[in-house]
All heavy atoms as a GROMACS GRO file, in nm:
protein
  582
    1THR      N    1   3.659   6.862   0.066
    1THR     CA    2   3.634   6.862  -0.076
    1THR      C    3   3.520   6.766  -0.107
    1THR      O    4   3.506   6.663  -0.040
    1THR     CB    5   3.760   6.823  -0.155
    1THR    OG1    6   3.795   6.690  -0.120
    1THR    CG2    7   3.876   6.918  -0.128
    2VAL      N    8   3.447   6.802  -0.208
    2VAL     CA    9   3.338   6.718  -0.248
    2VAL      C   10   3.384   6.635  -0.371
    2VAL      O   11   3.437   6.689  -0.467
    2VAL     CB   12   3.215   6.804  -0.290
    2VAL    CG1   13   3.103   6.719  -0.349
    2VAL    CG2   14   3.168   6.884  -0.169
    3PRO      N   15   3.360   6.503  -0.369
    3PRO     CA   16   3.404   6.420  -0.481
    3PRO      C   17   3.313   6.442  -0.605
    3PRO      O   18   3.208   6.502  -0.597
    3PRO     CB   19   3.382   6.278  -0.428
    3PRO     CG   20   3.276   6.290  -0.319
    3PRO     CD   21   3.298   6.430  -0.261
    4THR      N   22   3.365   6.394  -0.720
    4THR     CA   23   3.279   6.398  -0.836
    4THR      C   24   3.155   6.314  -0.811
    4THR      O   25   3.166   6.202  -0.765
    4THR     CB   26   3.357   6.336  -0.957
    4THR    OG1   27   3.476   6.415  -0.975
    4THR    CG2   28   3.273   6.344  -1.082
    5PHE      N   29   3.038   6.370  -0.843
    5PHE     CA   30   2.917   6.298  -0.802
    5PHE      C   31   2.816   6.292  -0.918
    5PHE      O   32   2.819   6.370  -1.008
    5PHE     CB   33   2.854   6.365  -0.679
    5PHE     CG   34   2.813   6.507  -0.698
    5PHE    CD1   35   2.688   6.542  -0.741
    5PHE    CD2   36   2.905   6.612  -0.671
    5PHE    CE1   37   2.650   6.674  -0.758
    5PHE    CE2   38   2.867   6.740  -0.688
    5PHE     CZ   39   2.741   6.777  -0.735
    6ALA      N   40   2.723   6.199  -0.900
    6ALA     CA   41   2.614   6.182  -0.995
    6ALA      C   42   2.486   6.242  -0.938
    6ALA      O   43   2.403   6.294  -1.017
    6ALA     CB   44   2.591   6.032  -1.022
    7ASP      N   45   2.470   6.240  -0.807
    7ASP     CA   46   2.348   6.293  -0.749
    7ASP      C   47   2.371   6.334  -0.604
    7ASP      O   48   2.459   6.279  -0.538
    7ASP     CB   49   2.233   6.191  -0.754
    7ASP     CG   50   2.095   6.252  -0.748
    7ASP    OD1   51   2.086   6.374  -0.740
    7ASP    OD2   52   1.998   6.175  -0.748
    8VAL      N   53   2.291   6.428  -0.552
    8VAL     CA   54   2.304   6.478  -0.416
    8VAL      C   55   2.160   6.478  -0.359
    8VAL      O   56   2.065   6.512  -0.430
    8VAL     CB   57   2.363   6.617  -0.411
    8VAL    CG1   58   2.359   6.675  -0.275
    8VAL    CG2   59   2.501   6.618  -0.466
    9LEU      N   60   2.150   6.446  -0.232
    9LEU     CA   61   2.021   6.444  -0.162
    9LEU      C   62   2.042   6.492  -0.021
    9LEU      O   63   2.136   6.450   0.040
    9LEU     CB   64   1.958   6.307  -0.163
    9LEU     CG   65   1.826   6.296  -0.089
    9LEU    CD1   66   1.714   6.257  -0.182
    9LEU    CD2   67   1.838   6.191   0.022
   10ILE      N   68   1.956   6.577   0.024
   10ILE     CA   69   1.955   6.617   0.167
   10ILE      C   70   1.830   6.564   0.228
   10ILE      O   71   1.719   6.584   0.182
   10ILE     CB   72   1.964   6.773   0.184
   10ILE    CG1   73   2.100   6.821   0.137
   10ILE    CG2   74   1.939   6.811   0.329
   10ILE    CD1   75   2.120   6.966   0.151
   11ASN      N   76   1.843   6.497   0.345
   11ASN     CA   77   1.729   6.453   0.425
   11ASN      C   78   1.703   6.561   0.526
   11ASN      O   79   1.780   6.574   0.620
   11ASN     CB   80   1.760   6.316   0.488
   11ASN     CG   81   1.642   6.262   0.562
   11ASN    OD1   82   1.546   6.333   0.591
   11ASN    ND2   83   1.646   6.131   0.593
   12PRO      N   84   1.592   6.636   0.514
   12PRO     CA   85   1.565   6.740   0.611
   12PRO      C   86   1.533   6.695   0.748
   12PRO      O   87   1.544   6.768   0.844
   12PRO     CB   88   1.450   6.818   0.548
   12PRO     CG   89   1.384   6.721   0.454
   12PRO     CD   90   1.492   6.626   0.411
   13LEU      N   91   1.489   6.565   0.757
   13LEU     CA   92   1.454   6.512   0.895
   13LEU      C   93   1.578   6.484   0.975
   13LEU      O   94   1.577   6.499   1.099
   13LEU     CB   95   1.372   6.384   0.875
   13LEU     CG   96   1.242   6.400   0.799
   13LEU    CD1   97   1.177   6.262   0.772
   13LEU    CD2   98   1.147   6.490   0.875
   14THR      N   99   1.692   6.444   0.914
   14THR     CA  100   1.810   6.409   0.987
   14THR      C  101   1.923   6.510   0.960
   14THR      O  102   2.026   6.504   1.023
   14THR     CB  103   1.860   6.268   0.946
   14THR    OG1  104   1.892   6.268   0.809
   14THR    CG2  105   1.761   6.162   0.980
   15ASN      N  106   1.908   6.595   0.862
   15ASN     CA  107   2.009   6.696   0.820
   15ASN      C  108   2.132   6.621   0.770
   15ASN      O  109   2.243   6.666   0.794
   15ASN     CB  110   2.043   6.789   0.930
   15ASN     CG  111   2.108   6.913   0.875
   15ASN    OD1  112   2.089   6.953   0.761
   15ASN    ND2  113   2.195   6.978   0.958
   16HIS      N  114   2.113   6.508   0.702
   16HIS     CA  115   2.222   6.434   0.642
   16HIS      C  116   2.230   6.463   0.488
   16HIS      O  117   2.128   6.474   0.424
   16HIS     CB  118   2.208   6.284   0.659
   16HIS     CG  119   2.228   6.240   0.800
   16HIS    ND1  120   2.176   6.126   0.853
   16HIS    CD2  121   2.289   6.302   0.904
   16HIS    CE1  122   2.209   6.111   0.979
   16HIS    NE2  123   2.275   6.220   1.012
   17LEU      N  124   2.348   6.484   0.441
   17LEU     CA  125   2.374   6.512   0.298
   17LEU      C  126   2.429   6.383   0.239
   17LEU      O  127   2.533   6.331   0.286
   17LEU     CB  128   2.472   6.626   0.286
   17LEU     CG  129   2.528   6.657   0.151
   17LEU    CD1  130   2.419   6.704   0.056
   17LEU    CD2  131   2.644   6.754   0.160
   18PHE      N  132   2.362   6.329   0.134
   18PHE     CA  133   2.406   6.206   0.067
   18PHE      C  134   2.462   6.245  -0.070
   18PHE      O  135   2.396   6.312  -0.147
   18PHE     CB  136   2.284   6.114   0.049
   18PHE     CG  137   2.232   6.057   0.178
   18PHE    CD1  138   2.139   6.130   0.252
   18PHE    CD2  139   2.274   5.933   0.224
   18PHE    CE1  140   2.096   6.081   0.371
   18PHE    CE2  141   2.224   5.883   0.339
   18PHE     CZ  142   2.134   5.957   0.416
   19ILE      N  143   2.582   6.198  -0.096
   19ILE     CA  144   2.652   6.223  -0.227
   19ILE      C  145   2.683   6.087  -0.289
   19ILE      O  146   2.763   6.010  -0.239
   19ILE     CB  147   2.775   6.309  -0.213
   19ILE    CG1  148   2.738   6.443  -0.156
   19ILE    CG2  149   2.846   6.320  -0.345
   19ILE    CD1  150   2.852   6.533  -0.131
   20ALA      N  151   2.620   6.060  -0.407
   20ALA     CA  152   2.647   5.939  -0.481
   20ALA      C  153   2.764   5.968  -0.581
   20ALA      O  154   2.744   6.052  -0.668
   20ALA     CB  155   2.521   5.887  -0.556
   21GLU      N  156   2.870   5.906  -0.558
   21GLU     CA  157   2.989   5.926  -0.647
   21GLU      C  158   2.975   5.851  -0.778
   21GLU      O  159   2.897   5.758  -0.791
   21GLU     CB  160   3.118   5.879  -0.577
   21GLU     CG  161   3.152   5.969  -0.458
   21GLU     CD  162   3.285   5.930  -0.399
   21GLU    OE1  163   3.378   5.888  -0.473
   21GLU    OE2  164   3.302   5.945  -0.281
   22THR      N  165   3.053   5.892  -0.878
   22THR     CA  166   3.056   5.825  -1.004
   22THR      C  167   3.193   5.768  -1.035
   22THR      O  168   3.273   5.833  -1.101
   22THR     CB  169   3.014   5.925  -1.116
   22THR    OG1  170   3.103   6.038  -1.104
   22THR    CG2  171   2.875   5.973  -1.106
   23PRO      N  172   3.221   5.645  -0.989
   23PRO     CA  173   3.352   5.589  -1.015
   23PRO      C  174   3.360   5.533  -1.157
   23PRO      O  175   3.260   5.512  -1.224
   23PRO     CB  176   3.358   5.471  -0.912
   23PRO     CG  177   3.217   5.430  -0.902
   23PRO     CD  178   3.136   5.555  -0.915
   24GLU      N  179   3.480   5.511  -1.200
   24GLU     CA  180   3.505   5.455  -1.335
   24GLU      C  181   3.459   5.315  -1.344
   24GLU      O  182   3.401   5.272  -1.441
   24GLU     CB  183   3.657   5.471  -1.371
   24GLU     CG  184   3.702   5.614  -1.379
   24GLU     CD  185   3.640   5.692  -1.495
   24GLU    OE1  186   3.619   5.634  -1.599
   24GLU    OE2  187   3.604   5.807  -1.474
   25THR      N  188   3.490   5.231  -1.245
   25THR     CA  189   3.453   5.091  -1.244
   25THR      C  190   3.415   5.049  -1.104
   25THR      O  191   3.444   5.112  -1.006
   25THR     CB  192   3.572   5.003  -1.290
   25THR    OG1  193   3.679   5.027  -1.199
   25THR    CG2  194   3.611   5.039  -1.431
   26GLY      N  195   3.350   4.934  -1.095
   26GLY     CA  196   3.316   4.875  -0.964
   26GLY      C  197   3.199   4.941  -0.893
   26GLY      O  198   3.127   5.012  -0.955
   27THR      N  199   3.189   4.913  -0.764
   27THR     CA  200   3.075   4.965  -0.687
   27THR      C  201   3.098   5.114  -0.655
   27THR      O  202   3.209   5.157  -0.644
   27THR     CB  203   3.061   4.887  -0.557
   27THR    OG1  204   3.183   4.898  -0.482
   27THR    CG2  205   3.024   4.743  -0.580
   28ALA      N  206   2.986   5.179  -0.649
   28ALA     CA  207   2.992   5.326  -0.626
   28ALA      C  208   2.984   5.357  -0.479
   28ALA      O  209   2.895   5.302  -0.408
   28ALA     CB  210   2.878   5.394  -0.702
   29PRO      N  211   3.066   5.441  -0.428
   29PRO     CA  212   3.054   5.483  -0.288
   29PRO      C  213   2.944   5.589  -0.273
   29PRO      O  214   2.919   5.670  -0.359
   29PRO     CB  215   3.190   5.541  -0.252
   29PRO     CG  216   3.269   5.548  -0.375
   29PRO     CD  217   3.190   5.488  -0.484
   30LEU      N  218   2.874   5.581  -0.163
   30LEU     CA  219   2.776   5.680  -0.125
   30LEU      C  220   2.826   5.742   0.006
   30LEU      O  221   2.839   5.671   0.108
   30LEU     CB  222   2.640   5.614  -0.103
   30LEU     CG  223   2.524   5.704  -0.058
   30LEU    CD1  224   2.488   5.799  -0.168
   30LEU    CD2  225   2.407   5.624  -0.012
   31ARG      N  226   2.861   5.866  -0.002
   31ARG     CA  227   2.912   5.932   0.119
   31ARG      C  228   2.801   6.011   0.190
   31ARG      O  229   2.716   6.069   0.124
   31ARG     CB  230   3.027   6.032   0.075
   31ARG     CG  231   3.143   5.961   0.018
   31ARG     CD  232   3.254   6.061  -0.014
   31ARG     NE  233   3.361   5.992  -0.084
   31ARG     CZ  234   3.472   5.954  -0.031
   31ARG    NH1  235   3.497   5.975   0.095
   31ARG    NH2  236   3.569   5.892  -0.106
   32VAL      N  237   2.809   6.006   0.320
   32VAL     CA  238   2.712   6.077   0.403
   32VAL      C  239   2.780   6.179   0.492
   32VAL      O  240   2.878   6.147   0.554
   32VAL     CB  241   2.633   5.976   0.494
   32VAL    CG1  242   2.520   6.042   0.571
   32VAL    CG2  243   2.576   5.861   0.410
   33TYR      N  244   2.728   6.303   0.487
   33TYR     CA  245   2.784   6.411   0.561
   33TYR      C  246   2.684   6.473   0.656
   33TYR      O  247   2.565   6.464   0.629
   33TYR     CB  248   2.836   6.525   0.466
   33TYR     CG  249   2.947   6.486   0.371
   33TYR    CD1  250   2.923   6.420   0.252
   33TYR    CD2  251   3.080   6.508   0.409
   33TYR    CE1  252   3.024   6.388   0.170
   33TYR    CE2  253   3.186   6.477   0.324
   33TYR     CZ  254   3.155   6.412   0.203
   33TYR     OH  255   3.256   6.379   0.120
   34ASN      N  256   2.730   6.541   0.763
   34ASN     CA  257   2.648   6.621   0.843
   34ASN      C  258   2.612   6.746   0.763
   34ASN      O  259   2.699   6.812   0.714
   34ASN     CB  260   2.722   6.659   0.972
   34ASN     CG  261   2.638   6.747   1.061
   34ASN    OD1  262   2.605   6.857   1.028
   34ASN    ND2  263   2.613   6.697   1.182
   35GLY      N  264   2.481   6.774   0.749
   35GLY     CA  265   2.436   6.888   0.669
   35GLY      C  266   2.478   7.027   0.724
   35GLY      O  267   2.480   7.121   0.646
   36SER      N  268   2.508   7.039   0.851
   36SER     CA  269   2.543   7.164   0.909
   36SER      C  270   2.698   7.190   0.903
   36SER      O  271   2.742   7.295   0.866
   36SER     CB  272   2.499   7.174   1.054
   36SER     OG  273   2.361   7.164   1.060
   37SER      N  274   2.773   7.089   0.944
   37SER     CA  275   2.915   7.106   0.955
   37SER      C  276   2.988   7.053   0.832
   37SER      O  277   3.109   7.080   0.814
   37SER     CB  278   2.972   7.030   1.077
   37SER     OG  279   2.949   6.891   1.060
   38PHE      N  280   2.923   6.972   0.747
   38PHE     CA  281   2.985   6.908   0.629
   38PHE      C  282   3.095   6.817   0.666
   38PHE      O  283   3.181   6.785   0.582
   38PHE     CB  284   3.025   7.012   0.524
   38PHE     CG  285   2.916   7.092   0.469
   38PHE    CD1  286   2.907   7.229   0.494
   38PHE    CD2  287   2.818   7.033   0.395
   38PHE    CE1  288   2.802   7.304   0.447
   38PHE    CE2  289   2.711   7.106   0.346
   38PHE     CZ  290   2.705   7.245   0.373
   39LYS      N  291   3.091   6.768   0.793
   39LYS     CA  292   3.189   6.664   0.831
   39LYS      C  293   3.140   6.532   0.784
   39LYS      O  294   3.020   6.500   0.790
   39LYS     CB  295   3.200   6.665   0.986
   39LYS     CG  296   3.276   6.785   1.035
   39LYS     CD  297   3.298   6.775   1.186
   39LYS     CE  298   3.372   6.901   1.232
   39LYS     NZ  299   3.397   6.897   1.373
   40PRO      N  300   3.230   6.441   0.733
   40PRO     CA  301   3.190   6.309   0.682
   40PRO      C  302   3.141   6.224   0.800
   40PRO      O  303   3.203   6.222   0.909
   40PRO     CB  304   3.314   6.256   0.623
   40PRO     CG  305   3.426   6.355   0.640
   40PRO     CD  306   3.370   6.469   0.708
   41LEU      N  307   3.033   6.153   0.776
   41LEU     CA  308   2.978   6.062   0.877
   41LEU      C  309   3.011   5.916   0.842
   41LEU      O  310   3.050   5.845   0.930
   41LEU     CB  311   2.825   6.080   0.891
   41LEU     CG  312   2.777   6.214   0.933
   41LEU    CD1  313   2.624   6.223   0.929
   41LEU    CD2  314   2.830   6.247   1.070
   42THR      N  315   2.993   5.879   0.717
   42THR     CA  316   3.022   5.742   0.676
   42THR      C  317   3.031   5.733   0.526
   42THR      O  318   2.994   5.828   0.452
   42THR     CB  319   2.910   5.648   0.728
   42THR    OG1  320   2.953   5.510   0.707
   42THR    CG2  321   2.777   5.667   0.654
   43LYS      N  322   3.082   5.622   0.479
   43LYS     CA  323   3.096   5.588   0.339
   43LYS      C  324   3.036   5.450   0.315
   43LYS      O  325   3.080   5.359   0.384
   43LYS     CB  326   3.242   5.593   0.295
   43LYS     CG  327   3.265   5.565   0.146
   43LYS     CD  328   3.415   5.576   0.118
   43LYS     CE  329   3.448   5.528  -0.020
   43LYS     NZ  330   3.593   5.537  -0.045
   44LEU      N  331   2.935   5.442   0.231
   44LEU     CA  332   2.868   5.310   0.206
   44LEU      C  333   2.894   5.268   0.064
   44LEU      O  334   2.908   5.346  -0.029
   44LEU     CB  335   2.722   5.329   0.223
   44LEU     CG  336   2.671   5.391   0.363
   44LEU    CD1  337   2.527   5.422   0.354
   44LEU    CD2  338   2.696   5.287   0.468
   45LYS      N  339   2.898   5.133   0.042
   45LYS     CA  340   2.910   5.080  -0.092
   45LYS      C  341   2.768   5.048  -0.144
   45LYS      O  342   2.694   4.981  -0.074
   45LYS     CB  343   2.995   4.958  -0.094
   45LYS     CG  344   3.141   4.984  -0.067
   45LYS     CD  345   3.224   4.861  -0.080
   45LYS     CE  346   3.368   4.890  -0.054
   45LYS     NZ  347   3.449   4.770  -0.064
   46VAL      N  348   2.739   5.097  -0.262
   46VAL     CA  349   2.609   5.068  -0.326
   46VAL      C  350   2.638   5.007  -0.465
   46VAL      O  351   2.748   5.001  -0.508
   46VAL     CB  352   2.522   5.191  -0.334
   46VAL    CG1  353   2.473   5.235  -0.197
   46VAL    CG2  354   2.592   5.305  -0.402
   47GLY      N  355   2.532   4.961  -0.529
   47GLY     CA  356   2.544   4.890  -0.655
   47GLY      C  357   2.615   4.969  -0.770
   47GLY      O  358   2.624   5.090  -0.767
   48LYS      N  359   2.668   4.893  -0.864
   48LYS     CA  360   2.741   4.944  -0.976
   48LYS      C  361   2.650   5.043  -1.059
   48LYS      O  362   2.536   5.016  -1.076
   48LYS     CB  363   2.786   4.836  -1.070
   48LYS     CG  364   2.870   4.877  -1.188
   48LYS     CD  365   2.912   4.758  -1.269
   48LYS     CE  366   2.991   4.807  -1.390
   48LYS     NZ  367   3.033   4.696  -1.470
   49GLY      N  368   2.704   5.154  -1.100
   49GLY     CA  369   2.634   5.251  -1.178
   49GLY      C  370   2.534   5.334  -1.100
   49GLY      O  371   2.446   5.394  -1.153
   50SER      N  372   2.549   5.337  -0.968
   50SER     CA  373   2.457   5.408  -0.881
   50SER      C  374   2.464   5.557  -0.907
   50SER      O  375   2.570   5.609  -0.941
   50SER     CB  376   2.484   5.377  -0.734
   50SER     OG  377   2.456   5.240  -0.710
   51GLY      N  378   2.357   5.626  -0.876
   51GLY     CA  379   2.364   5.769  -0.893
   51GLY      C  380   2.231   5.840  -0.855
   51GLY      O  381   2.233   5.939  -0.792
   52SER      N  382   2.119   5.778  -0.892
   52SER     CA  383   1.989   5.842  -0.860
   52SER      C  384   1.949   5.819  -0.720
   52SER      O  385   1.952   5.703  -0.668
   52SER     CB  386   1.880   5.785  -0.951
   52SER     OG  387   1.912   5.812  -1.086
   53LEU      N  388   1.919   5.928  -0.643
   53LEU     CA  389   1.882   5.920  -0.502
   53LEU      C  390   1.743   5.972  -0.483
   53LEU      O  391   1.701   6.069  -0.544
   53LEU     CB  392   1.975   6.006  -0.419
   53LEU     CG  393   2.125   5.971  -0.422
   53LEU    CD1  394   2.205   6.078  -0.345
   53LEU    CD2  395   2.150   5.836  -0.366
   54LEU      N  396   1.668   5.901  -0.398
   54LEU     CA  397   1.532   5.939  -0.367
   54LEU      C  398   1.501   5.918  -0.222
   54LEU      O  399   1.542   5.809  -0.167
   54LEU     CB  400   1.434   5.861  -0.459
   54LEU     CG  401   1.285   5.885  -0.437
   54LEU    CD1  402   1.249   6.023  -0.492
   54LEU    CD2  403   1.205   5.781  -0.510
   55LEU      N  404   1.429   6.009  -0.153
   55LEU     CA  405   1.400   5.996  -0.015
   55LEU      C  406   1.247   5.970  -0.004
   55LEU      O  407   1.169   6.036  -0.062
   55LEU     CB  408   1.433   6.127   0.060
   55LEU     CG  409   1.379   6.142   0.199
   55LEU    CD1  410   1.443   6.041   0.292
   55LEU    CD2  411   1.396   6.285   0.253
   56ASN      N  412   1.214   5.873   0.085
   56ASN     CA  413   1.073   5.852   0.122
   56ASN      C  414   1.065   5.911   0.267
   56ASN      O  415   1.113   5.853   0.361
   56ASN     CB  416   1.039   5.704   0.128
   56ASN     CG  417   0.893   5.684   0.166
   56ASN    OD1  418   0.832   5.766   0.231
   56ASN    ND2  419   0.843   5.571   0.125
   57PRO      N  420   1.004   6.034   0.279
   57PRO     CA  421   1.001   6.101   0.406
   57PRO      C  422   0.917   6.029   0.512
   57PRO      O  423   0.934   6.052   0.626
   57PRO     CB  424   0.949   6.238   0.373
   57PRO     CG  425   0.876   6.225   0.246
   57PRO     CD  426   0.943   6.113   0.170
   58ARG      N  427   0.824   5.948   0.470
   58ARG     CA  428   0.740   5.874   0.568
   58ARG      C  429   0.815   5.767   0.639
   58ARG      O  430   0.793   5.736   0.754
   58ARG     CB  431   0.618   5.821   0.500
   58ARG     CG  432   0.523   5.929   0.456
   58ARG     CD  433   0.396   5.874   0.397
   58ARG     NE  434   0.316   5.982   0.348
   58ARG     CZ  435   0.189   5.979   0.349
   58ARG    NH1  436   0.123   5.874   0.396
   58ARG    NH2  437   0.121   6.082   0.301
   59THR      N  438   0.905   5.696   0.566
   59THR     CA  439   0.979   5.585   0.618
   59THR      C  440   1.118   5.620   0.654
   59THR      O  441   1.191   5.543   0.714
   59THR     CB  442   0.980   5.463   0.521
   59THR    OG1  443   1.046   5.506   0.401
   59THR    CG2  444   0.842   5.414   0.490
   60ASN      N  445   1.168   5.738   0.606
   60ASN     CA  446   1.305   5.786   0.629
   60ASN      C  447   1.407   5.691   0.563
   60ASN      O  448   1.516   5.673   0.612
   60ASN     CB  449   1.335   5.803   0.775
   60ASN     CG  450   1.427   5.915   0.802
   60ASN    OD1  451   1.424   6.017   0.728
   60ASN    ND2  452   1.503   5.915   0.907
   61ARG      N  453   1.365   5.637   0.442
   61ARG     CA  454   1.454   5.548   0.366
   61ARG      C  455   1.506   5.624   0.244
   61ARG      O  456   1.431   5.696   0.179
   61ARG     CB  457   1.382   5.424   0.330
   61ARG     CG  458   1.358   5.334   0.446
   61ARG     CD  459   1.296   5.202   0.402
   61ARG     NE  460   1.279   5.117   0.518
   61ARG     CZ  461   1.179   5.030   0.532
   61ARG    NH1  462   1.090   5.021   0.433
   61ARG    NH2  463   1.168   4.960   0.642
   62ILE      N  464   1.631   5.596   0.210
   62ILE     CA  465   1.695   5.650   0.094
   62ILE      C  466   1.703   5.538  -0.007
   62ILE      O  467   1.751   5.428   0.021
   62ILE     CB  468   1.834   5.707   0.120
   62ILE    CG1  469   1.836   5.801   0.241
   62ILE    CG2  470   1.895   5.767  -0.002
   62ILE    CD1  471   1.760   5.931   0.223
   63TYR      N  472   1.657   5.562  -0.129
   63TYR     CA  473   1.664   5.465  -0.239
   63TYR      C  474   1.770   5.510  -0.337
   63TYR      O  475   1.770   5.624  -0.382
   63TYR     CB  476   1.528   5.448  -0.309
   63TYR     CG  477   1.427   5.392  -0.215
   63TYR    CD1  478   1.348   5.478  -0.135
   63TYR    CD2  479   1.403   5.257  -0.210
   63TYR    CE1  480   1.257   5.427  -0.046
   63TYR    CE2  481   1.307   5.203  -0.119
   63TYR     CZ  482   1.236   5.289  -0.037
   63TYR     OH  483   1.141   5.240   0.044
   64VAL      N  484   1.863   5.420  -0.366
   64VAL     CA  485   1.975   5.450  -0.453
   64VAL      C  486   1.962   5.361  -0.581
   64VAL      O  487   1.978   5.238  -0.570
   64VAL     CB  488   2.113   5.425  -0.390
   64VAL    CG1  489   2.224   5.470  -0.479
   64VAL    CG2  490   2.121   5.498  -0.255
   65GLY      N  491   1.932   5.425  -0.693
   65GLY     CA  492   1.913   5.350  -0.818
   65GLY      C  493   2.049   5.320  -0.877
   65GLY      O  494   2.137   5.408  -0.884
   66GLY      N  495   2.064   5.202  -0.931
   66GLY     CA  496   2.193   5.165  -0.994
   66GLY      C  497   2.170   5.083  -1.120
   66GLY      O  498   2.056   5.068  -1.165
   67GLU      N  499   2.273   5.027  -1.170
   67GLU     CA  500   2.269   4.943  -1.288
   67GLU      C  501   2.214   4.805  -1.250
   67GLU      O  502   2.285   4.726  -1.192
   67GLU     CB  503   2.410   4.932  -1.342
   67GLU     CG  504   2.418   4.877  -1.485
   67GLU     CD  505   2.562   4.877  -1.532
   67GLU    OE1  506   2.616   4.991  -1.550
   67GLU    OE2  507   2.622   4.774  -1.544
   68LYS      N  508   2.087   4.782  -1.276
   68LYS     CA  509   2.020   4.657  -1.242
   68LYS      C  510   1.998   4.636  -1.092
   68LYS      O  511   1.977   4.525  -1.044
   68LYS     CB  512   2.088   4.538  -1.302
   68LYS     CG  513   2.094   4.545  -1.455
   68LYS     CD  514   2.167   4.423  -1.509
   68LYS     CE  515   2.178   4.428  -1.658
   68LYS     NZ  516   2.243   4.310  -1.712
   69THR      N  517   2.016   4.740  -1.009
   69THR     CA  518   2.001   4.728  -0.863
   69THR      C  519   1.928   4.853  -0.804
   69THR      O  520   1.934   4.960  -0.864
   69THR     CB  521   2.136   4.714  -0.791
   69THR    OG1  522   2.210   4.831  -0.808
   69THR    CG2  523   2.213   4.594  -0.839
   70ILE      N  524   1.870   4.832  -0.690
   70ILE     CA  525   1.825   4.942  -0.606
   70ILE      C  526   1.871   4.910  -0.466
   70ILE      O  527   1.836   4.806  -0.410
   70ILE     CB  528   1.673   4.956  -0.609
   70ILE    CG1  529   1.623   4.990  -0.752
   70ILE    CG2  530   1.626   5.061  -0.511
   70ILE    CD1  531   1.474   5.000  -0.763
   71SER      N  532   1.948   5.004  -0.408
   71SER     CA  533   1.993   4.989  -0.269
   71SER      C  534   1.901   5.069  -0.177
   71SER      O  535   1.862   5.183  -0.218
   71SER     CB  536   2.137   5.039  -0.254
   71SER     OG  537   2.225   4.964  -0.338
   72VAL      N  538   1.866   5.019  -0.062
   72VAL     CA  539   1.775   5.088   0.031
   72VAL      C  540   1.853   5.111   0.159
   72VAL      O  541   1.905   5.015   0.216
   72VAL     CB  542   1.647   5.002   0.056
   72VAL    CG1  543   1.555   5.080   0.154
   72VAL    CG2  544   1.574   4.967  -0.070
   73ILE      N  545   1.854   5.236   0.203
   73ILE     CA  546   1.928   5.270   0.322
   73ILE      C  547   1.830   5.335   0.423
   73ILE      O  548   1.758   5.427   0.387
   73ILE     CB  549   2.044   5.374   0.287
   73ILE    CG1  550   2.138   5.306   0.192
   73ILE    CG2  551   2.110   5.422   0.412
   73ILE    CD1  552   2.220   5.403   0.116
   74GLN      N  553   1.833   5.285   0.542
   74GLN     CA  554   1.748   5.343   0.647
   74GLN      C  555   1.831   5.455   0.716
   74GLN      O  556   1.936   5.426   0.779
   74GLN     CB  557   1.712   5.232   0.754
   74GLN     CG  558   1.621   5.287   0.865
   74GLN     CD  559   1.483   5.332   0.812
   74GLN    OE1  560   1.415   5.251   0.745
   74GLN    NE2  561   1.444   5.448   0.846
   75ASP      N  562   1.785   5.575   0.702
   75ASP     CA  563   1.856   5.689   0.760
   75ASP      C  564   1.799   5.711   0.902
   75ASP      O  565   1.682   5.697   0.925
   75ASP     CB  566   1.833   5.813   0.674
   75ASP     CG  567   1.928   5.928   0.712
   75ASP    OD1  568   2.027   5.902   0.779
   75ASP    OD2  569   1.897   6.039   0.675
   76SER      N  570   1.892   5.744   0.993
   76SER     CA  571   1.847   5.775   1.130
   76SER      C  572   1.932   5.879   1.191
   76SER      O  573   2.041   5.908   1.143
   76SER     CB  574   1.856   5.647   1.216
   76SER     OG  575   1.986   5.597   1.221
   77VAL      N  576   1.887   5.938   1.295
   77VAL     CA  577   1.954   6.050   1.365
   77VAL      C  578   2.070   5.998   1.445
   77VAL      O  579   2.068   5.898   1.501
   77VAL     CB  580   1.857   6.130   1.450
   77VAL    CG1  581   1.928   6.245   1.524
   77VAL    CG2  582   1.744   6.183   1.372
   0.00000   0.00000   0.00000
């Protein structure tokens, strides 16, 4: 099942699916799935109010915008 989310991003270089959840309070989890099998790979904690996701394909970094924060995640195969 897919959680309630604010934003979704697929990295075509790694075939990872990133889902930024929208919790009621506290830090927002960012879930990472395999894009082919949809099996969960990991769950990361990012800043409060997170939701906007952006990929820099040159550096393979994911930027997660939050409430007064930006989290940077290095994606790899």
